[in-house]
N, C-alpha and C positions, 0 to 999 in steps of 0.2 A: 418367403410366397403367402396369398393367400391365398385357403384355404374353401373351396367353392366345389357346391355334391351339389350333385344334382337333384331337384325337386321331390325328383320320384326316389332315394336313394336317402333320403333323409329322417323318418323313417327305423332308418341301421345304425342310423350318429345319433337322433337321438329319438323322444320318448310321445317329444310332445315342443311343438303345437303337427297337427294331422298334415299327412296331405293336402286333405280336402283344406284342412283352416289354411294353409299354405297362399294355396291355389285362390281363395276370397283376396287376402291379403297380393301378393300379386295384380287380382280382376282391380284391385283397388289403391293399386301403388299410385293414384300420383290425387289418392287423396288422402290416402293415411299415410302418406313419407316411407310408406317404403322398396317404391322407387328406385328407391338409392341404398335399397340391402341384396336385389336379384339384377341376374342378366339372360337377354334370352342372346342365344344363338342358335342359331334357325327358329327351328319349336324343339330344342331341350330348354328352358328354366336354369338357372343353376345358380341358389342360394350362396351369397362370401355371408360366411360363418363368424365373423367377426363383428362386419354389421348386421346380423340379426341380434344379437344378445350388446350390440349395443342402437339397435335400437329398440329393444324391449326399453329395456337401461334410458330410454326415453320420451317414454312413454309415458312408464315407472317415476317418472319425475314430474312429467308436466301434472299428470292426477290427484 
């Protein structure tokens, strides 16, 4: 089962990135590929933890 972390609770599990940075990634998700990492449930934004770290690795590999 995937671990989905509410964006506002992310800092309780990980020190990086900040909630503000995550909001930026979500807002620009269509352009930076982050749209594959989060799901919206009503107003709540859930971050797929595994997909997030895969996204980070993908961005590092392309640089």
